KOLTI-843997 format. One line per field, with one value per residue (C-alpha): residue number from 1; residue in three letters; x, y, z. Coordinates in nm, 2 decimals. Each point is the difference from the previous one (the first is absolute). Layout:
lumlo [NUM  ...]
baba [ALA  ...]
u [X  ...]
v [Y  ...]
w [Z  ...]
//
This chain:
lumlo [1  2  3  4  5  6  7  8  9  10  11  12  13  14  15  16  17  18  19  20  21  22  23  24  25  26  27  28  29  30  31  32  33  34  35  36  37  38  39  40  41  42  43  44  45  46  47  48  49  50  51  52  53  54  55  56  57  58  59  60  61  62  63  64  65  66  67  68  69  70  71  72  73  74  75  76  77  78  79  80  81  82  83  84  85  86  87  88  89  90  91  92  93  94  95  96  97  98  99  100  101  102  103  104  105  106  107  108  109  110  111  112  113  114  115  116  117  118  119  120  121  122  123  124  125  126  127  128  129  130  131  132  133  134  135  136  137  138  139  140  141  142  143  144  145  146  147  148  149  150  151  152  153  154  155  156  157  158  159  160  161  162  163  164  165  166  167  168  169  170  171  172  173  174  175  176  177  178  179  180  181  182  183  184  185  186  187  188  189  190  191  192  193  194  195  196  197]
baba [MET  LYS  LEU  SER  LEU  LYS  LYS  GLN  MET  ILE  ILE  PHE  PHE  SER  VAL  ALA  PHE  SER  LEU  ILE  ALA  ILE  ILE  SER  ASP  ASN  VAL  ILE  LEU  SER  TYR  SER  VAL  THR  GLY  PHE  ARG  ASN  GLN  SER  TYR  GLU  TYR  CYS  ARG  GLN  ILE  VAL  GLU  THR  ASN  ILE  VAL  LEU  LEU  ASP  THR  TYR  PHE  ARG  GLN  MET  LYS  ASP  ILE  SER  MET  ILE  ILE  ALA  ASN  ASP  ALA  ASP  VAL  ILE  GLU  ALA  VAL  THR  TYR  ARG  ASN  GLY  THR  GLU  ALA  GLY  ASP  TYR  PRO  THR  GLU  LEU  TYR  TYR  GLN  ARG  LYS  VAL  THR  ASP  LYS  ILE  LYS  GLN  ILE  ASP  ILE  LEU  GLY  ASN  ILE  GLU  THR  SER  ILE  ILE  ILE  GLY  ASP  ASP  TYR  THR  TYR  LEU  TYR  TYR  TYR  GLY  ILE  SER  PRO  LYS  ARG  ASN  PHE  ASP  PHE  GLY  ALA  GLN  ASP  TRP  PHE  THR  GLN  THR  ILE  ARG  GLN  ASP  GLY  TYR  ALA  THR  HIS  PHE  THR  GLU  PHE  HIS  ASN  THR  ASN  TYR  LEU  LEU  THR  ASN  ASP  LYS  ARG  GLU  ALA  ILE  SER  TYR  HIS  THR  ASN  PHE  LYS  TYR  PHE  SER  VAL  TYR  TYR  HIS  THR  GLY  ARG  VAL  PHE  TYR  VAL]
u [-1.19  0.37  0.17  0.28  0.35  -0.01  -0.32  0.13  0.32  -0.21  -0.23  0.30  0.20  -0.31  -0.08  0.37  0.03  -0.33  0.12  0.34  -0.17  -0.24  0.27  0.23  -0.28  -0.08  0.37  0.03  -0.33  0.10  0.34  -0.15  -0.26  0.26  0.23  -0.27  -0.12  0.36  0.06  -0.34  0.09  0.34  -0.14  -0.27  0.27  0.21  -0.30  -0.08  0.36  0.03  -0.33  0.13  0.33  -0.20  -0.23  0.30  0.16  -0.32  -0.02  0.36  -0.06  -0.30  0.21  0.28  -0.25  -0.16  0.34  0.10  -0.33  0.01  0.36  -0.05  0.07  -0.30  -0.24  0.15  -0.04  -0.36  -0.06  0.18  -0.22  -0.33  0.08  0.12  -0.31  -0.35  -0.17  0.22  -0.09  -0.14  0.28  0.27  -0.17  -0.07  0.37  0.12  -0.26  0.13  0.36  -0.09  -0.20  0.28  0.26  -0.19  -0.08  0.37  0.10  -0.28  0.14  -0.13  -0.36  -0.03  -0.14  -0.37  -0.06  0.24  -0.10  0.21  -0.15  0.08  0.01  -0.38  -0.02  -0.19  0.15  0.22  0.07  -0.10  0.08  -0.24  -0.35  -0.13  -0.04  -0.29  0.05  0.07  0.01  0.15  0.27  0.09  -0.34  0.09  0.14  0.20  0.18  0.05  0.14  0.29  0.07  0.06  0.31  0.32  0.24  -0.02  -0.03  -0.28  -0.28  -0.25  -0.35  -0.23  -0.29  -0.23  -0.30  0.05  -0.29  0.23  -0.02  -0.28  -0.05  -0.21  0.09  0.05  0.33  0.25  0.36  0.34  0.15  0.34  0.11  0.32  0.07  0.15  0.32  0.06  0.08  0.02  0.17  -0.33  -0.25  -0.02  -0.22  -0.14  -0.15  -0.05  -0.06  0.02  -0.26]
v [-7.34  0.00  0.07  -0.22  0.14  -0.06  0.20  0.28  0.02  0.00  0.28  0.20  -0.02  0.07  0.31  0.11  -0.07  0.19  0.30  0.00  -0.02  0.28  0.22  -0.06  0.06  0.33  0.10  -0.09  0.17  0.32  0.00  -0.05  0.28  0.24  -0.09  0.04  0.33  0.13  -0.11  0.15  0.33  0.01  -0.08  0.27  0.25  -0.08  0.04  0.34  0.11  -0.10  0.18  0.31  -0.01  -0.05  0.29  0.22  -0.10  0.08  0.34  0.07  -0.09  0.23  0.28  -0.05  -0.01  0.32  0.18  -0.11  0.12  0.33  0.07  -0.11  0.27  -0.08  0.01  0.32  0.15  -0.10  0.13  0.33  0.05  -0.08  0.21  0.29  0.03  0.08  -0.18  -0.20  -0.12  -0.36  -0.15  0.12  -0.12  -0.34  -0.01  0.06  -0.24  -0.27  0.08  -0.03  -0.32  -0.16  0.09  -0.15  -0.31  -0.03  0.02  -0.22  -0.33  -0.20  0.13  0.13  0.34  0.00  0.37  0.29  0.37  0.31  0.28  0.36  0.34  0.03  -0.36  -0.14  -0.27  0.09  -0.34  -0.36  -0.36  -0.28  0.07  0.34  0.25  0.24  0.32  0.30  -0.21  0.20  -0.21  0.30  -0.05  -0.36  -0.06  -0.31  0.22  0.32  -0.19  -0.14  0.33  0.17  -0.21  0.17  -0.11  -0.17  -0.35  -0.24  0.00  -0.28  0.08  -0.18  -0.21  0.23  -0.04  0.03  0.24  0.20  -0.28  -0.05  -0.36  0.08  -0.34  0.14  -0.18  0.09  0.07  0.11  0.26  0.15  0.33  0.15  0.37  0.11  0.19  0.15  0.36  0.13  0.31  0.09  -0.13  -0.14  -0.30  0.11  -0.26  -0.30  -0.35  -0.34  -0.23]
w [7.57  -0.03  -0.32  -0.08  -0.03  -0.37  -0.05  0.23  -0.22  -0.32  0.14  0.13  -0.33  -0.20  0.19  0.00  -0.37  -0.07  0.21  -0.17  -0.34  0.08  0.15  -0.30  -0.25  0.17  0.00  -0.37  -0.08  0.19  -0.16  -0.35  0.06  0.13  -0.29  -0.25  0.15  0.00  -0.36  -0.11  0.17  -0.16  -0.34  0.03  0.12  -0.30  -0.23  0.15  -0.01  -0.37  -0.08  0.17  -0.19  -0.33  0.08  0.09  -0.33  -0.19  0.17  -0.08  -0.36  -0.02  0.16  -0.25  -0.29  0.14  0.02  -0.35  -0.15  0.20  -0.12  -0.37  -0.25  -0.22  0.29  0.13  -0.34  -0.01  0.35  -0.08  -0.31  0.18  0.31  -0.21  -0.23  0.09  -0.29  -0.23  -0.34  -0.03  -0.22  0.23  0.31  -0.16  -0.10  0.36  0.14  -0.23  0.10  0.37  -0.05  -0.21  0.26  0.29  -0.21  -0.09  0.37  0.13  -0.14  0.29  -0.04  0.35  -0.08  -0.02  -0.01  -0.01  0.02  -0.03  0.20  -0.09  0.18  0.04  0.15  -0.30  -0.22  -0.30  -0.13  0.09  -0.08  0.05  0.14  -0.09  0.29  0.02  -0.19  0.23  0.31  0.28  0.16  0.23  0.17  0.09  0.35  -0.10  -0.26  0.19  0.30  -0.21  -0.18  0.33  0.04  -0.10  -0.26  -0.33  0.13  -0.08  0.25  0.05  0.11  0.23  -0.14  -0.19  -0.24  -0.37  -0.07  -0.23  -0.26  -0.25  0.09  0.32  0.14  0.36  0.05  0.26  -0.11  0.13  -0.22  -0.01  -0.14  -0.12  -0.03  -0.34  0.07  -0.34  -0.05  -0.36  -0.12  -0.15  0.25  0.35  0.01  0.34  0.22  -0.22  0.14  -0.15  0.17]
//
């Protein structure tokens, strides 16, 4: 059975058109998928870079706040009093606790500080802001704390993730802390190794 020339041409052009359509569809699909993948990758990269910049900004703000608090005259006065006395009287300690709390509250206008602790010479807390720490908790026995205090200088040091077993909440959360050394020397008393966490 012979096909007429007209049928042969119809079959040839149909097959050719189908192949051209399939090839062009595959090229367009491949180009679209590649373009979409590249755009998605670029968009994700921009999101990650923006989040890193925001996180760096947040950490810089926390560092600045820490340095301001650690160098504030009212806070230094409270720390000097507490480190210089064995057992103070309750009204005076309450007065200094309120001064420290008010100073941190005044500085924390963005509400980023959940808990702040000022740790004294004996590595127990002197003052706190926010969630209460456990009384007589020995921060000097905590690896996450001692690793950062071994670093030299008065800079702010960030810790690795650590548990929050020093807080009264007992919620077993992980946290990143930072600490700043107080660098105040009084004519009457040296504050010793005092840290703002």
